[in-house]
C-alpha positions, 0 to 999 in steps of 0.5 A, spaced: 340 822 739 341 814 739 336 808 739 335 803 744 331 798 747 334 796 754 336 800 760 341 803 763 343 808 758 349 808 754 353 813 751 351 816 745 358 814 742 355 807 742 350 808 738 350 808 730 344 808 727 346 811 720 347 805 714 345 800 718 339 795 716 332 797 717 331 800 724 324 798 727 322 803 731 316 802 736 312 808 736 308 808 743 309 813 748 313 817 743 312 825 741 310 826 733 314 831 732 321 830 737 320 823 734 319 825 726 325 830 727 330 825 729 327 820 723 328 825 718 334 827 720 336 819 719 332 818 713 337 823 710 342 821 712 340 814 708 338 810 714 331 805 712 326 806 718 320 803 719 315 805 725 310 801 727 304 802 732 303 810 730 296 810 733 299 810 739 303 816 738 302 822 742 302 829 742 301 834 747 295 838 749 288 836 751 283 832 745 279 837 745 285 842 742 288 838 738 281 837 735 280 844 734 287 845 731 286 839 726 279 842 724 282 848 722 287 844 719 282 840 715 280 847 712 286 849 709 286 847 701 285 850 695 280 855 694 279 853 686 279 846 685 280 842 692 281 836 689 288 838 687 289 838 695 293 839 700 289 832 702 289 830 709 289 824 712 285 820 717 290 814 719 295 815 724 300 812 720 299 816 714 299 823 719 305 820 722 308 819 715 305 826 712 308 830 719 316 827 717 314 828 709 314 835 712 321 835 714 324 833 708 326 837 702 320 832 699 320 836 692 327 834 690 330 827 688 334 827 694 327 828 699 324 823 695 329 818 696 328 819 703 322 818 703 322 812 699 325 810 706 320 811 710 314 806 712 309 807 718 303 802 720 298 801 726 299 797 730 305 791 729 304 788 723 307 782 719 313 781 720 315 787 724 311 783 730 318 778 730 323 784 729 327 787 734 324 794 735 327 800 739 325 806 742 328 814 741 328 816 749 329 822 746 323 823 743 318 819 749 313 822 752 315 821 759 322 824 758 319 831 755 312 832 758 311 834 766 307 829 769 300 831 770 300 836 763 294 834 757 297 830 752 293 827 746 294 819 743 294 819 735 290 814 734 284 817 740 284 824 735 284 819 728 277 816 731 274 823 732 275 826 725 274 819 722 278 814 722 274 808 722 279 801 724 281 803 731 276 797 734 279 792 729 286 794 731 284 792 738 282 786 736 288 785 732 293 788 737 290 783 743 290 777 738 298 779 737 299 780 745 296 773 746 301 770 741 307 774 743 305 771 751 304 764 749 311 764 745 314 767 751 312 762 756 315 756 751 322 760 750 322 760 758 320 752 758 326 751 753 331 755 757 329 751 763 331 745 760 337 748 756 339 749 763 338 743 766 341 739 761 347 743 762 347 741 769 346 734 768 353 734 762 357 738 767 361 732 770 361 728 763 364 735 760 368 738 765 375 736 761 372 738 755 371 745 758 377 745 761 381 745 754 376 750 751 377 755 757 385 754 756 384 755 748 380 762 750 373 759 748 
């Protein structure tokens, strides 16, 4: 498995993820189980990972089917004292977190340390909205599910079982996207001005460029 955020795909040996700085994965349009398996493996290897936009991750199957499955899952509890668990989360971020926890030996010290390296969020909060985000091609829905097959967005599923923050999240995300678009327009204007400045000074810098090119710069 390897990570990237631009096409075309590069050979797998050009991507090194383990024991680098924290990776921020954009969970949008990823399949829950396939992404969780990749993340669990990297957590055990020592990588710190943050998953954002967990509400836009997917599971295969229709919404009706997944609602029935989750209703059955929520009925699983301790017969004598349900307050002791198991606990079933309603928020998408905690659903993703619990899925990954099930793929770690979380009752051992190694598993607990691996789980401590994981963070999950709905939307893209600060400071991750200004950091580079990557995807996992092996877990993308468009790569793993045939066109036309039913799938369910986790945020919609969570909203039907009692999660109450979908409307708030849409408001925050629309605000974030508007700010990001404004920042990008300003960045493009700066790039245009920079290119004009370089073109205007190209005659004056010709001798300097010749010396730098001769020196290998």
